[in-house]
C-alpha positions in Angstrom: 0.8 -2.4 17.1 -2.9 -2.4 17.0 -4.7 0.4 15.1 -8.5 0.7 15.2 -9.3 3.4 12.7 -6.8 3.6 9.8 -4.9 6.9 10.0 -4.9 9.1 6.8 -2.0 8.5 4.4 0.7 11.2 4.1 1.6 11.2 0.4 3.9 13.7 -1.4 3.2 12.5 -4.9 0.8 10.1 -6.7 1.4 7.9 -9.7 -1.3 6.0 -11.8 -4.1 8.3 -10.7 -5.2 11.8 -11.8 -6.6 12.7 -8.4 -5.0 12.2 -5.0 -6.6 9.4 -2.9 -7.5 9.8 0.7 -8.9 7.1 3.1 -11.6 9.6 4.1 -12.6 9.9 0.5 -12.6 6.1 0.2 -14.7 5.4 3.3 -17.4 2.9 2.4 -15.0 0.9 0.2 -12.5 -1.7 1.4 -8.8 -0.7 0.8 -5.8 -2.9 0.2 -2.7 -0.9 1.1 0.7 -2.3 0.0 3.7 -0.6 1.5 6.9 -1.3 -0.5 10.3 -0.2 -1.5 11.5 -0.8 -5.1 14.9 -2.1 -3.8 13.2 -4.5 -1.3 13.7 -8.1 -2.6 10.6 -9.4 -1.0 8.5 -6.5 -2.4 9.9 -7.1 -5.9 9.6 -10.9 -6.0 6.3 -11.3 -4.1 4.5 -8.3 -2.6 4.2 -6.0 -5.6 3.3 -8.7 -8.1 0.7 -10.0 -5.6 -0.8 -6.5 -5.3 -1.0 -6.1 -9.0 -2.8 -9.5 -9.2 -5.2 -8.4 -6.5 -5.8 -5.2 -8.4 -6.5 -7.1 -11.6 -8.6 -9.8 -9.9 -10.9 -7.5 -7.9 -11.1 -4.8 -10.6 -14.9 -5.3 -10.9 -15.5 -5.0 -7.2 -15.3 -1.8 -5.0 -11.9 -2.8 -3.5 -9.4 0.1 -3.8 -5.8 -1.1 -4.2 -3.2 1.4 -3.2 0.6 1.1 -3.3 2.7 3.1 -0.9 6.3 3.6 -1.7 7.7 4.0 1.8 11.5 4.6 1.6 13.3 4.2 4.9 16.8 3.3 3.5 18.8 4.0 0.4 17.0 7.3 0.0 19.3 8.6 -2.8 18.6 5.6 -5.0 14.8 5.4 -4.6 13.7 8.8 -5.9 10.3 9.5 -7.5 12.1 9.5 -10.9 13.4 6.0 -10.2 10.0 4.9 -8.9 8.4 6.0 -12.2 10.8 3.9 -14.2 10.1 0.9 -11.8 6.4 1.3 -12.1 6.7 1.4 -15.9 9.1 -1.5 -16.2 6.9 -3.7 -13.9 3.7 -2.7 -15.6 2.1 -1.6 -12.3 -1.3 -0.1 -12.9 -2.7 0.5 -9.4 -2.4 4.0 -7.8 0.9 4.5 -5.9 1.6 7.2 -3.4 5.1 8.3 -2.3 5.1 8.3 1.5 6.1 11.7 2.8 9.6 11.9 4.1 9.9 12.1 7.9 11.5 15.2 9.5 14.9 14.4 11.2 14.3 10.6 10.7 14.8 8.2 7.8 11.3 6.7 8.5 8.5 8.2 6.3 5.4 9.7 7.9 2.8 7.0 7.0 5.2 4.2 7.9 5.7 5.7 11.3 2.0 6.5 11.9 1.1 2.8 11.1 4.0 1.4 13.1 5.2 -0.6 10.1 8.2 -2.9 10.8 9.5 -2.7 7.3 8.5 -3.7 3.8 6.5 -5.3 2.4 3.6 -4.5 4.6 0.0 -5.3 3.7 -2.8 -3.5 5.4 -6.4 -4.3 4.7 -9.0 -1.7 5.7 -12.7 -2.3 6.1 -15.4 -0.2 4.6 -16.0 1.5 8.0 -12.3 2.6 8.1 -11.1 0.1 10.7 -8.0 -2.0 10.1 -8.8 -5.7 9.4 -5.3 -6.9 8.8 -1.8 -5.4 9.3 0.9 -7.8 8.2 4.6 -7.5 7.7 6.6 -9.7 5.3 5.4 -12.1 2.7 1.7 -12.8 2.8 0.3 -16.0 1.4 -1.8 -15.5 -1.8 -4.7 -17.7 -0.6 -4.8 -15.9 2.8 -4.8 -12.5 1.2 -7.6 -13.6 -1.2 -9.6 -14.9 1.7 -9.2 -11.7 3.7 -10.2 -9.6 0.7 -13.3 -11.7 0.2 -14.1 -11.3 3.9 -14.0 -7.5 3.8 -15.8 -7.4 0.5 -18.6 -9.4 2.0 -19.0 -7.1 5.0 -21.8 -4.6 4.9 
């Protein structure tokens, strides 16, 4: 699915930030959005640690790293209370939003809006709000770093 302007996030709760984040409020800054589930093996072994490394590495740039806990299965096990424990145990320090539950569907709102195939999903948004990259599954560290550098260098 091709998306030009990144749709706004639909988040029911935020962790690791005192103020809710919006893409509109972040316009002018590149955004790395990592959609994950805490019971997703690929997210736990690769995607979420990679996102924390990106957050740490680009801390002195204007890149905004955001996690999006987008639960589309095992809903009873992946509650916000469980997520808070997961965030604490894995020492995640980037802001994390809980994707709003969908009505009459197990697929959350932001996941559906972006046409995500599953988790992990990495979406990189340019300063002008357009989607630079929308990737499903494990993303290579070097490729992610190169893409981040590319969007950071855009004016």
